[in-house]
N, C-alpha and C positions, 0 to 999 in steps of 0.2 A: 504494500500500500504506500503510495507516495507520501512524503513527509507533510505536505500542505493539507492533504485530506485528513491525516491523523490529527492535525491541529484544528481544523475546521469543524470536525464532528463534535468534539467536546464543547467548543464554543457555541455551536448551533443548539446543542442540548441545553446549555446554560441559558441561552436567550429564548428558549421555548420554541424554536423553529421545528416544525415537523414536516416531513415529506409525505406523510400518509394521507392527510386530508387538507383540502383547501377551504373547508367550511369555516366560517367565522366562529370565534370562541363564544360560548354562551354569555349573555349579559349577567353581571353580578346581581345577586339578590338585593332588593331594596332594603335600606336600613329600616329597622322597626320604628314605628311612630313613637313619639315621646309619650310617656304615661301622663294622663291628666293630673294636674296638681291637686285640684279640689281643695277642701279645707282640712284634709288629713294632716296629722302631725306625727312625727316619729315618736316612739315610746320614750318616756323619760329615762334619764340615766346616761352613763357614758358607754363608750364602745362603738363598734362599727354600726353604721346605719343599715337597717335591713334592706334587702334588694327591692322590696315593693315600694320603698320610699325614695329610691334613687331615680332621678330623671335623666334620661339619655339626652345628651346635648350634641348638636351638630356643631363642630368648630366653625367659627366665623372667620372669614378672610380679613386681612388688615383693613381693607376698604369698608367692609361691613361693620367692623368694630368701630372705625372712625365715624361712620355715618350714625351708628347707634349712640355713640358718645355725644356727637353734636346734637342729635335729636333730644336726648335727655337733658343736655345743658340748656337748650332752648326752652324746653318745657319747664325746667326749674326756674329759669330766669323769668318766664312769663308769670308763673305763680308767685314768685317773690315780688315782682313789680306790683301785682294785684294786692298783695298783703300790705306792702309798703304804702301803696296809694290809700288803702283803707285806714291807715293810722297816721296820716299826715298831721303834723303838729304835736304828736305824742311820741315821736321816735326816741326821745331822750328819757321818757318815763320808764320806770322799771317794767320789764316784761311781765312780771306777775300781776301788775296793775292793769296793763293794757290788754293782755290776753287771758282767756279763761283756762283753767286747768293746767297751769304751768307748775310743774312739780320740781324741776331742776332749773338752775340758771335764772331764778326769779328776779334777782337784783341787776341783771344785765340790762342795759338800755334796749328797748324794744326793737329799734332799728338794727342794732348790732346783733341782737338775738336772731332776727329773721335772716340776716346775711350769714350768720354762723351756721344756721340750718342748711343753707345752700352750699356755702363754700367748704365747710368742714365735714358735715355729715353726708349730704347728698353726693358730692363728688367722691368722697372716700369710699362709699359702698357702691357707687356706680348706678344709682337709682334716682328716680324723681320723687317729688313730695308725696305722691299718692301711694308709695310703697309703705309708708308708716302712717299716713294721715288720710282721713276722709276729707278731701279738699273742699267739700261743701259744709262740713262740720269739723273745723280744725280741732276743737276741744274734745272731740269724741275719743274714747279709749277702746273702741270696738276692735281695732286692728291689733292683733297679737304683736306685730312687728314694732309698734310704738312702745309697748311694754319692754320688749327686748332692747330697744334703743336706749331707754332710760337705764336699764340694768348695765348696759355697756358703758354709758357715760359715767355711772357711779364706779364701775370697775376701773376705767381710765383715771378718774380722779383719785381713787384709792392708791393706785400704783404711783402716780405722779407725786402724791402728797406724802407717801410713806418714807420716812427718813432712812429706813434700812435698805431701800432699793436704789433707785437711780442716783440720788445725791452721793452715794458711796463710790460711784465710778471715778477712776483716777484719770489723769491726763486728758481732761476735757477741753483744753485749749480755749477756755473762756465760754464754752457752750454749756448752757444749762440743759441737761438731758431731760427729755420728757417724751411721752408717747401720745399719739393721737389715733383716731380711728384708722387713718390711712396707714399707720405703722404696720398693721396686720392685714387690713382689707385690700389696700392697693387698688382701689377702683372696682373691686369685686364684692358682691354681697356675701359670699362664703369665703371666710379667711383661708380655709384649707385648699382653695383653688387660686390663691392669690399669686402664685407663680405663673399662672397662665396670663398671656397678654390681655389687658383690659379691652 
C-alpha cells in the first residue's frame, strides 16, 4: 500500500469521511424544552438542587447577552425615572418617610435610595425592578425575591461591619475592603453561575 494512502485512511476516519454512503448525516435531536418555572420552590436546606428544579438554559451568544443587558438597563432606567418623577421635591427626605414598607436603608435620602436600587442591586443581579417588586404596588411583599433581597442586604452589611473579617486584611494599599452584591453575583441572578459571561 502506498505511503500516502496509509496516511490518508486514518485521517479520513478521524474526520468522519466515509466511502460507503453519500447520504447526509441525520439531523441532531432537538434540545429538550426548558421546564416551566411556575411558583415551585426547591426544598429547604443545603445540598444539590434536585433535577426537577433545574432549568435547562440555552447559552446566549455575546450579541444576545449584550442586547438582553441593554434591554434590562433601559427598563430599569424607565422605572427609576417614573419613581423619581413621583417624588419630586422629596428626594432628600429619608426613604422610610417617602416610601411605604421600607425595612432597610430607611434613613437614606429617597432619591439616592431609588438610584441605589438601580445601580447597585438591579445591575448586580442582572434583572429589572419587576424581579423583586410588583411595579404597580412597590410596597407589596408578595414576591419571594424581595424577601431574599432584604436577607442578602443584611448579610452584606453583617460581613462589611464585622471587625473580625474584612478590616483584618493586610496590605490594603489604602483601600477599605468591602463586599457588594456584584462581588458574588457579577450580573447574574444565581451566584453559582457567576463565572458565566453576563
